[in-house]
VOSEVEX-315523 format. One record per residue (C-alpha): x, z, y; residue in three letters. Coordinates in pm, 1 decimal. Layout:
N
SITE         X         Z         Y  residu
SITE         X         Z         Y     ala
...
//
This chain:
433
SITE         X         Z         Y  residu
SITE    6248.4   -5461.4    -350.5     met
SITE    6385.4   -5024.8    -349.0     asp
SITE    5999.4   -4913.3    -254.6     arg
SITE    6197.3   -4702.0      10.2     arg
SITE    6318.8   -5032.8     167.1     ser
SITE    6168.9   -5080.0     480.7     phe
SITE    6149.1   -5483.0     415.4     ile
SITE    5852.6   -5502.6     154.7     lys
SITE    5971.7   -5837.6      54.0     lys
SITE    6160.3   -6168.3     146.5     thr
SITE    6055.5   -6524.9      25.2     ala
SITE    6225.1   -6801.2      92.5     leu
SITE    6165.4   -7166.7      93.7     gly
SITE    5891.7   -7397.1     218.3     ala
SITE    5615.7   -7208.0      63.6     ala
SITE    5746.4   -6826.7     123.1     gly
SITE    5870.3   -6641.5     443.6     ser
SITE    6017.0   -6347.0     584.6     leu
SITE    5770.4   -6007.9     625.6     val
SITE    6048.0   -5838.4     922.8     ala
SITE    6007.6   -5539.7    1113.1     pro
SITE    5785.6   -5288.3     954.4     tyr
SITE    5442.6   -5192.9    1048.2     ile
SITE    5335.7   -4902.3     917.6     leu
SITE    4938.4   -4876.1     718.3     pro
SITE    4685.2   -4793.7    1014.5     ser
SITE    4508.4   -4527.1     755.8     gly
SITE    4272.7   -4215.9     880.6     arg
SITE    4305.3   -4062.2    1224.4     leu
SITE    4167.1   -3720.4    1290.2     phe
SITE    4053.3   -3708.3    1653.2     ala
SITE    3835.6   -3799.2    1871.8     ala
SITE    4036.6   -4018.7    2176.5     thr
SITE    3968.2   -3815.8    2488.8     gly
SITE    3963.4   -3928.2    2860.4     ala
SITE    4221.0   -4152.3    2947.9     arg
SITE    4388.1   -4192.6    3259.7     lys
SITE    4525.8   -4550.8    3140.5     ala
SITE    4548.7   -4810.4    2799.5     asn
SITE    4915.3   -4899.1    2731.5     his
SITE    5223.9   -4658.3    2843.4     val
SITE    5653.1   -4792.9    2897.0     val
SITE    5813.8   -4526.7    2850.7     phe
SITE    6146.8   -4628.2    2956.1     cys
SITE    6462.6   -4418.1    2789.6     leu
SITE    6740.8   -4455.7    3095.1     phe
SITE    7007.5   -4336.7    2830.8     ser
SITE    7360.0   -4359.2    2800.0     gly
SITE    7371.2   -4096.7    3056.1     gly
SITE    7284.2   -4123.3    3487.5     val
SITE    7394.3   -3969.5    3712.1     arg
SITE    7120.6   -3806.7    3997.7     asn
SITE    7418.2   -3908.6    4297.9     leu
SITE    7418.5   -4300.9    4170.8     glu
SITE    7109.1   -4308.2    4142.2     ser
SITE    6789.5   -4135.0    4369.8     val
SITE    7051.8   -3905.1    4579.4     leu
SITE    7318.4   -4172.6    4621.5     lys
SITE    7367.6   -4118.3    5032.3     ala
SITE    7593.2   -4463.5    5139.6     asp
SITE    7436.2   -4699.1    4940.2     gly
SITE    7112.0   -4762.0    4690.9     asn
SITE    7234.0   -4915.4    4331.9     leu
SITE    6907.4   -4996.7    4253.5     met
SITE    6631.0   -5128.1    4535.2     pro
SITE    6407.2   -5235.8    4216.3     asn
SITE    6322.9   -4886.4    4135.2     met
SITE    6417.3   -4743.1    4461.6     leu
SITE    6364.6   -4686.5    4863.6     ser
SITE    6662.1   -4727.5    5067.4     gly
SITE    6863.1   -5054.6    5172.0     asn
SITE    7048.5   -5241.3    4917.2     glu
SITE    7402.0   -5204.2    4939.9     ala
SITE    7768.0   -5121.3    4717.1     ile
SITE    8014.4   -4929.5    4815.1     ser
SITE    8337.8   -5109.1    4949.3     thr
SITE    8554.2   -5039.4    4714.5     asp
SITE    8382.0   -5161.2    4410.4     ile
SITE    8196.8   -5404.1    4588.0     gln
SITE    8424.8   -5726.1    4446.2     ser
SITE    8421.9   -5591.5    4155.5     ser
SITE    8007.8   -5639.9    4073.0     leu
SITE    7836.3   -5889.8    3955.8     ser
SITE    7563.5   -6044.2    4167.3     pro
SITE    7233.0   -6059.9    4064.7     leu
SITE    6978.0   -6257.9    4172.4     pro
SITE    6615.4   -6170.8    4403.6     pro
SITE    6532.7   -5847.6    4313.8     asn
SITE    6122.7   -5901.1    4117.1     pro
SITE    5975.1   -5642.3    4276.0     leu
SITE    5837.6   -5753.1    4607.6     ser
SITE    5850.6   -5411.8    4725.8     thr
SITE    6068.8   -5109.7    4516.7     pro
SITE    5866.3   -4961.0    4273.1     leu
SITE    5886.9   -4615.7    4413.8     gln
SITE    5578.7   -4726.5    4640.4     asp
SITE    5408.2   -4798.3    4312.8     glu
SITE    5451.2   -4419.5    4166.6     ala
SITE    5615.0   -4070.1    4194.4     thr
SITE    5975.2   -4004.3    4227.7     leu
SITE    6036.6   -3643.3    4049.6     phe
SITE    6391.4   -3591.2    4248.2     lys
SITE    6455.1   -3231.5    4091.4     gly
SITE    6369.3   -3321.2    3711.5     phe
SITE    6538.2   -3174.6    3456.8     lys
SITE    6707.0   -3226.5    3060.9     tyr
SITE    6695.9   -2829.1    3073.1     ser
SITE    6740.4   -2646.5    2727.3     leu
SITE    7005.2   -2805.0    2418.7     gly
SITE    7357.6   -2960.0    2435.2     pro
SITE    7404.1   -3268.6    2683.6     thr
SITE    7410.7   -3548.5    2426.9     gly
SITE    7280.6   -3869.3    2390.1     his
SITE    7114.6   -3824.6    2098.4     phe
SITE    6996.1   -3447.5    2185.3     asn
SITE    6855.2   -3636.1    2461.5     gly
SITE    6669.3   -3866.2    2282.8     his
SITE    6539.8   -3673.7    2059.8     ile
SITE    6373.3   -3397.0    2363.0     thr
SITE    6208.3   -3703.4    2540.0     ala
SITE    6057.0   -3845.0    2243.3     ile
SITE    5938.9   -3559.5    2043.9     thr
SITE    5954.9   -3324.0    2366.8     gly
SITE    6058.6   -3046.6    2211.2     gln
SITE    6475.7   -2928.2    2288.7     ser
SITE    6756.4   -2931.6    2025.0     thr
SITE    7043.2   -2740.3    1910.4     gly
SITE    7422.0   -2769.3    1849.1     thr
SITE    7272.5   -2718.7    1448.7     asp
SITE    7119.2   -3105.4    1564.8     leu
SITE    7199.7   -3328.2    1238.1     ser
SITE    7261.3   -3712.3    1304.0     leu
SITE    7179.2   -3847.3     967.0     arg
SITE    6768.6   -3669.7     917.9     glu
SITE    6440.5   -3751.2    1124.3     his
SITE    6369.8   -3486.8    1432.4     pro
SITE    6241.4   -3118.3    1262.5     glu
SITE    5912.5   -3243.9    1528.4     phe
SITE    5666.5   -3469.3    1591.5     pro
SITE    5744.9   -3802.1    1797.6     thr
SITE    5479.7   -3902.9    2052.5     val
SITE    5470.3   -4190.4    1829.1     phe
SITE    5303.4   -4011.4    1525.2     glu
SITE    5126.1   -3797.8    1757.1     leu
SITE    4949.9   -4063.7    1935.4     tyr
SITE    4881.5   -4205.4    1538.0     arg
SITE    4785.3   -3923.8    1428.4     lys
SITE    4525.6   -3778.2    1661.8     his
SITE    4444.0   -4049.4    1886.4     ser
SITE    4140.1   -4262.6    1831.0     asp
SITE    4037.8   -4377.7    1488.0     pro
SITE    4114.2   -4746.2    1525.5     lys
SITE    4432.9   -4758.5    1660.4     arg
SITE    4669.5   -4858.6    1440.4     ser
SITE    5099.2   -4887.5    1408.8     ala
SITE    5065.3   -5198.6    1619.7     met
SITE    4997.6   -5022.6    1893.0     asn
SITE    5303.2   -4850.2    1915.6     ala
SITE    5659.4   -4965.7    1908.7     trp
SITE    5991.3   -4785.9    1930.3     trp
SITE    6280.9   -5107.4    2082.7     val
SITE    6586.2   -4927.7    2025.1     ser
SITE    6931.1   -5036.6    2186.3     his
SITE    7153.2   -5015.3    1834.3     ser
SITE    7050.0   -4949.8    1514.5     asn
SITE    7323.5   -4644.9    1517.4     asn
SITE    7114.8   -4370.8    1442.4     leu
SITE    6827.9   -4390.5    1645.2     tyr
SITE    6560.6   -4597.4    1423.7     pro
SITE    6565.8   -4211.3    1270.7     ile
SITE    6354.5   -4127.5    1585.8     leu
SITE    6073.8   -4319.1    1502.7     asn
SITE    5934.6   -4076.5    1267.6     tyr
SITE    5965.0   -3687.3    1210.8     ser
SITE    5971.5   -3471.7     911.4     arg
SITE    5758.0   -3152.6     998.5     tyr
SITE    5427.6   -3096.0     749.3     pro
SITE    5186.9   -3338.7     837.4     gly
SITE    5325.4   -3617.9     974.8     tyr
SITE    5642.1   -3836.4     883.4     gly
SITE    5600.0   -4236.0     832.7     pro
SITE    5303.4   -4265.4     745.7     asp
SITE    5215.9   -4171.3    1090.2     phe
SITE    5491.1   -4397.0    1268.8     gly
SITE    5577.0   -4709.2    1489.3     ala
SITE    5706.4   -5046.5    1449.9     asn
SITE    6097.6   -4984.1    1556.0     gln
SITE    6321.2   -5312.5    1582.9     ile
SITE    6682.8   -5309.3    1727.3     ser
SITE    6689.9   -5690.9    1893.8     pro
SITE    7050.7   -5636.9    1961.4     arg
SITE    7081.1   -5649.5    1540.7     thr
SITE    6777.2   -5893.9    1469.2     leu
SITE    6789.8   -6142.3    1761.0     phe
SITE    7195.7   -6141.8    1744.1     ala
SITE    7466.7   -6445.0    1762.4     tyr
SITE    7519.9   -6570.7    1362.6     asp
SITE    7311.5   -6330.9    1224.0     thr
SITE    6999.9   -6460.3    1406.7     ala
SITE    7147.4   -6797.8    1268.6     asn
SITE    7186.4   -6706.2     912.2     glu
SITE    6887.1   -6557.8     873.2     phe
SITE    6679.6   -6871.5    1031.2     ser
SITE    6900.8   -7152.2     860.1     asn
SITE    6801.1   -6956.9     505.9     ser
SITE    6450.9   -6950.3     557.7     met
SITE    6474.6   -7331.4     461.6     thr
SITE    6666.7   -7260.1     124.9     leu
SITE    6479.8   -7212.0    -242.0     ser
SITE    6374.4   -6865.8    -349.4     pro
SITE    6632.0   -6928.6    -624.3     asp
SITE    6907.9   -6871.0    -426.1     his
SITE    6955.4   -6531.3    -526.6     gln
SITE    7260.6   -6412.4    -376.9     gly
SITE    7143.6   -6558.9     -32.9     val
SITE    6773.3   -6348.0     -44.8     ala
SITE    6953.8   -6021.6    -123.3     asp
SITE    7162.4   -6071.5     146.7     asp
SITE    6890.4   -6099.5     347.5     leu
SITE    6734.1   -5839.6     245.2     arg
SITE    6997.3   -5599.6     262.8     gly
SITE    7037.0   -5735.5     601.1     phe
SITE    6683.0   -5648.2     661.3     phe
SITE    6684.8   -5331.9     527.9     asn
SITE    7025.1   -5196.5     747.6     gly
SITE    6789.9   -5291.2    1033.5     asn
SITE    6547.1   -4998.6     950.5     phe
SITE    6797.8   -4800.5     758.3     asn
SITE    7109.4   -4584.2     953.7     pro
SITE    7392.6   -4477.0     838.8     asn
SITE    7272.4   -4430.8     469.8     gly
SITE    6962.6   -4247.9     586.5     val
SITE    6677.6   -4318.0     305.2     glu
SITE    6350.0   -4381.7     389.1     ala
SITE    6008.8   -4325.3     234.8     ala
SITE    5811.0   -4575.5     166.0     ser
SITE    5643.3   -4792.6     428.1     val
SITE    5472.9   -5065.0     347.3     trp
SITE    5275.9   -5383.4     565.6     asn
SITE    4923.4   -5482.4     572.1     thr
SITE    4855.2   -5829.3     497.2     pro
SITE    4717.7   -5891.6     826.1     glu
SITE    4963.1   -5702.9    1048.0     glu
SITE    5223.7   -5861.1     822.7     ala
SITE    5084.2   -6231.9     897.3     asp
SITE    5114.5   -6158.8    1288.9     gln
SITE    5462.5   -5983.9    1301.9     ile
SITE    5601.6   -6295.9    1056.2     gln
SITE    5493.0   -6493.6    1322.0     ala
SITE    5632.2   -6309.5    1625.1     phe
SITE    5998.9   -6254.2    1423.9     ile
SITE    5981.9   -6606.6    1293.4     lys
SITE    5927.3   -6799.6    1708.0     gln
SITE    6158.3   -6569.1    1789.3     met
SITE    6416.8   -6673.4    1555.8     met
SITE    6366.3   -7054.4    1693.9     thr
SITE    6320.3   -6983.3    2066.2     glu
SITE    6715.2   -6812.1    2012.3     tyr
SITE    6845.4   -7082.9    1779.9     arg
SITE    6748.5   -7318.6    2048.0     ser
SITE    6880.3   -7208.2    2297.1     gly
SITE    6577.5   -7023.4    2534.7     leu
SITE    6675.6   -6735.3    2522.8     his
SITE    7091.7   -6780.2    2576.7     asn
SITE    6989.4   -6646.9    2947.8     asn
SITE    6636.4   -6687.3    3032.0     pro
SITE    6646.5   -6492.2    3312.5     trp
SITE    6971.5   -6663.3    3458.5     gly
SITE    7176.8   -6397.5    3549.3     ile
SITE    7540.0   -6455.6    3605.9     gln
SITE    7809.2   -6417.9    3368.1     gly
SITE    7523.0   -6439.6    3131.5     gly
SITE    7255.7   -6123.3    3054.6     met
SITE    7307.7   -5756.6    2948.1     ser
SITE    7308.0   -5580.6    2621.5     gly
SITE    7018.0   -5377.1    2850.7     asp
SITE    6841.8   -5707.1    2958.2     met
SITE    6834.6   -5847.0    2635.7     arg
SITE    6651.7   -5518.0    2533.2     asn
SITE    6373.9   -5519.1    2843.3     ile
SITE    6305.3   -5906.5    2723.6     phe
SITE    6228.3   -5872.1    2385.4     tyr
SITE    6039.6   -5491.7    2448.7     ala
SITE    5856.4   -5801.2    2756.8     glu
SITE    5783.6   -6010.3    2429.7     lys
SITE    5619.0   -5782.7    2236.4     ile
SITE    5446.8   -5670.9    2574.9     leu
SITE    5334.6   -6016.4    2574.4     gln
SITE    5254.2   -6081.4    2252.6     glu
SITE    5052.6   -5777.7    2113.1     phe
SITE    4968.3   -5557.2    2389.3     glu
SITE    5063.3   -5220.2    2262.3     pro
SITE    4919.4   -4885.7    2422.9     glu
SITE    5281.8   -4697.4    2297.7     leu
SITE    5577.2   -4903.6    2343.6     leu
SITE    5923.3   -4683.1    2398.8     val
SITE    6246.9   -4882.6    2521.5     val
SITE    6551.2   -4717.2    2528.9     asn
SITE    6818.6   -4859.6    2833.7     leu
SITE    7207.3   -4791.4    2686.7     phe
SITE    7458.1   -4992.4    2919.1     asp
SITE    7557.5   -4701.4    3166.9     val
SITE    7727.2   -4490.7    2841.0     asp
SITE    8080.2   -4710.7    2978.4     val
SITE    8066.2   -4473.4    3264.6     ala
SITE    8327.7   -4259.6    3035.1     his
SITE    8589.1   -4509.0    3087.9     ser
SITE    8503.6   -4753.3    3356.6     asn
SITE    8329.0   -4604.0    3693.3     phe
SITE    8255.7   -4951.4    3839.7     thr
SITE    8122.4   -5019.2    3534.0     lys
SITE    7883.5   -4790.8    3467.5     tyr
SITE    7791.3   -4944.4    3857.5     cys
SITE    7723.3   -5279.1    3717.1     gln
SITE    7537.0   -5150.8    3464.4     ala
SITE    7284.6   -4922.9    3656.2     leu
SITE    7239.3   -5244.7    3895.3     arg
SITE    7168.3   -5465.4    3562.5     asn
SITE    6920.7   -5233.6    3425.9     ala
SITE    6754.6   -5146.4    3735.5     asp
SITE    6732.2   -5521.2    3819.2     trp
SITE    6584.6   -5518.8    3406.4     ala
SITE    6335.9   -5261.1    3488.3     val
SITE    6177.1   -5460.2    3794.1     gly
SITE    6127.6   -5773.3    3586.8     his
SITE    5960.7   -5559.5    3311.3     leu
SITE    5675.1   -5384.9    3586.3     trp
SITE    5686.0   -5773.9    3695.0     asn
SITE    5584.6   -5894.9    3376.9     thr
SITE    5339.8   -5619.3    3310.8     ile
SITE    5156.3   -5673.1    3613.0     gln
SITE    5125.3   -6058.8    3505.2     asn
SITE    5014.9   -6026.0    3139.2     thr
SITE    4637.2   -6037.7    3140.2     pro
SITE    4538.2   -5689.3    2900.8     gly
SITE    4842.0   -5489.4    3053.4     leu
SITE    4791.6   -5564.8    3458.5     ala
SITE    4652.7   -5235.0    3662.6     asn
SITE    4565.9   -5055.1    3311.2     asp
SITE    4973.3   -4959.8    3243.4     thr
SITE    5156.0   -4639.1    3319.0     ile
SITE    5599.7   -4703.8    3350.3     leu
SITE    5760.6   -4374.0    3287.7     ile
SITE    6122.1   -4383.3    3330.2     ile
SITE    6350.2   -4122.7    3303.8     ala
SITE    6738.5   -4072.5    3166.8     pro
SITE    6777.5   -3919.1    2870.8     glu
SITE    7075.5   -3659.5    2996.8     ile
SITE    7236.9   -3706.6    3336.9     gly
SITE    7653.4   -3682.9    3426.4     arg
SITE    7942.9   -3432.5    3533.1     asn
SITE    8006.4   -3337.3    3884.1     gly
SITE    8395.4   -3337.8    3740.5     thr
SITE    8531.8   -3626.5    3692.8     pro
SITE    8745.5   -3760.2    3361.1     asn
SITE    9080.5   -3865.5    3403.3     ser
SITE    9033.7   -4182.4    3342.2     ile
SITE    9110.2   -4426.4    3616.0     ile
SITE    8926.5   -4760.4    3645.2     asp
SITE    9018.9   -5084.6    3843.0     gln
SITE    8887.8   -4971.9    4186.3     asn
SITE    9080.8   -4623.8    4198.2     gly
SITE    8733.1   -4414.3    4045.1     arg
SITE    8741.1   -4149.1    3830.8     tyr
SITE    8510.1   -4202.0    3489.0     ala
SITE    8247.9   -3921.5    3403.7     leu
SITE    8157.9   -3751.3    3071.8     asp
SITE    7858.0   -3509.9    3004.2     his
SITE    7938.2   -3252.6    2895.3     thr
SITE    7681.5   -2902.3    2837.1     thr
SITE    7805.1   -2664.0    3071.9     asn
SITE    7843.7   -2914.2    3370.5     asp
SITE    7513.1   -2908.7    3501.0     pro
SITE    7476.5   -3199.7    3697.9     leu
SITE    7458.8   -3329.2    3306.1     ser
SITE    7098.2   -3142.7    3326.2     arg
SITE    7023.6   -3279.5    3685.0     asp
SITE    6794.2   -3631.6    3635.7     ile
SITE    6529.9   -3810.0    3776.4     phe
SITE    6106.2   -3949.3    3663.8     cys
SITE    5937.5   -4179.1    3792.2     met
SITE    5615.4   -4275.7    3699.5     val
SITE    5425.2   -4578.2    3789.8     ala
SITE    5088.1   -4736.0    3775.8     gly
SITE    4792.9   -4825.8    3929.1     pro
SITE    4622.4   -4685.9    4234.1     ser
SITE    4373.2   -4455.0    4203.5     gly
SITE    4514.6   -4325.0    3916.3     val
SITE    4904.0   -4251.7    3996.2     val
SITE    4971.1   -4064.3    4376.4     asp
SITE    5148.1   -4386.8    4477.7     gln
SITE    5446.9   -4355.6    4735.4     gly
SITE    5489.1   -3983.7    4650.2     gln
SITE    5818.6   -3816.9    4667.3     val
SITE    5917.3   -3482.8    4508.0     leu
SITE    6255.2   -3383.7    4606.2     ser
SITE    6174.1   -3000.5    4469.2     gln
SITE    6278.9   -2891.4    4135.9     thr
SITE    5987.1   -3027.4    3885.4     tyr
SITE    5911.8   -3089.0    3548.8     gly
SITE    6182.4   -3141.1    3231.4     ser
SITE    6227.3   -3387.7    2966.6     ser
SITE    5984.4   -3172.7    2717.8     ile
SITE    5686.3   -3273.5    2969.4     asp
SITE    5691.2   -3638.4    2931.4     ile
SITE    5514.6   -3641.9    2558.4     val
SITE    5281.4   -3454.7    2695.1     pro
SITE    5229.0   -3636.2    2981.0     thr
SITE    5185.6   -3936.6    2729.5     ile
SITE    4921.9   -3749.5    2527.3     ala
SITE    4753.2   -3687.4    2894.4     asp
SITE    4728.0   -4068.0    2962.2     ile
SITE    4614.8   -4171.2    2620.9     leu
SITE    4424.6   -3961.7    2604.9     gly
SITE    4485.0   -3707.2    2277.6     phe
SITE    4681.3   -3454.6    2412.4     lys
SITE    4365.7   -3239.6    2381.3     asp
SITE    4384.7   -3238.1    1991.2     gly
SITE    4774.0   -3209.4    1915.3     ile
SITE    4770.2   -2873.2    1750.4     pro
SITE    5049.8   -2622.6    1984.0     gly
SITE    5298.8   -2852.9    1937.5     leu
SITE    5428.9   -2948.9    2249.9     leu
SITE    5579.2   -2660.3    2471.7     pro
SITE    5590.8   -2864.2    2739.2     gly
SITE    5260.7   -2929.9    3012.7     ala
SITE    5177.6   -3283.0    3159.9     ser
SITE    5305.6   -3380.4    3483.2     leu
SITE    5025.6   -3360.7    3693.8     thr
SITE    5153.7   -3384.1    4040.4     pro
SITE    5158.1   -3784.7    3907.5     ala
SITE    4824.9   -3804.9    3878.7     phe
SITE    4493.4   -3839.3    4119.5     leu
//
C-alpha cells in the first residue's frame, strides 16, 4: 500500500489477518520522567457543548446523579419524554472522589467544537483562522506525553478514542516542528470501526482468499478512511510487529464479539445504548486490555441541543451514566484501580439565550455562539485516589480554564518539567493533596 496509508497491510485468508488501528513506533524519547501523582490518566472530553445551568449549576433537580451530588430529579414537563436508566453504577456520586471546579472557563477562541477540542488537547487557544483540514499547530497531549516521558513509554500507552472520523482523528498529532506522527497515539473511532454492516463485511471478508483483490481493496479503503478524515493525508506511520500482533488480536476479538451479539446492548439500557455509551464501552475495552497510561475519549450526543432541548437532557443523563460506568470499570480493573486519575470537562458551554426551535415539550433549543458568555462557562472534575486527589472539594469561584488540562495531565504523569515552553496554562494544583 501507499506509505501514507494508516494501515500497513491487509491480509485475507486462513493464514492472513488484518493489522488494525495504527500503532506508532515507540522511537527514542528524550526526557526523564519526573515524580508522578498516578500512573494512568483518563480524560473524558464531554463534547457537544454542555451548559453549566443543566449540569453543575442545575437548581431544579440533578440530571447527572452519577457525577454530581444532589438528589436525582427531572423537570416535570419533560420527565415523561426521558427514557429510564439502570441503577447508578456508583454507590456515591463521583464528586465525592473528586475536586469539582464549577467556575472553569473556555477563555479564548471561537466557541466551536473543533476549537474547543484543540484547546483541550493541546493546551493552546485557537483563533478564527483555524483550518479544519490540518493537524493542530501545536503539539497534542499525546505527542507531549510520548516525547517527554520515560524512554520506555510507547504508543501502546496512549489512545485517542474519538466519536467520529469527521475531523477528530487529526487531533492525534500536530504539524509542530520536532513532533508529529512519530509521537502520536493509537486512534480509533468505535462508531465507524465497530458499526453495523461494516463490521459484518469486515469479519466475513476475513474468510476470503487473498486473490479476492476487490474485497481486499475495499477493506483497505475502509480502514484507511477510518483513520484519514476528509481526505487529509497522514504521514507514514507503521505498526511494530509486537504491537501489531496485540492490536490485531484485540480488534479481531472485538469483531467476533460484535458479530455474536455481545455488543448489542451489554449494559441493558432500555431502548439501546447511545453513541456516547458505546464510545465509553469501547474505551473500557481498551483500558482493560492494554492499561494505557493516557487515554482521551470524547462524547458528543449532547450536540442535539441545537434542535431539541429534551433530547439534550437525555444525552446528558446517558453520558453521566456512562461516565459512572467508566469509573466503576477503572476501579475494578487490576493495574488501574487506585492508580488512575479521571479528568472530565466539556470542550465548550452553551448560550444563555435560546434559539427559535421548540421541542415537543415547549423547550427552546440552545446554540453556542462566541459572543454569549455562558458558552465560555464550563466545569472540570478531577477524580482520583484518596491521598492524591482532594476528594469532595468544590471550588465555586472562577478558577482554571481549558488550557490548564494538558499541563495537569503532564503534572500527573511526571513529564511537565521536560516540556520546552509549549504550555501557557498551569496545572490544577488545588485538586491535589
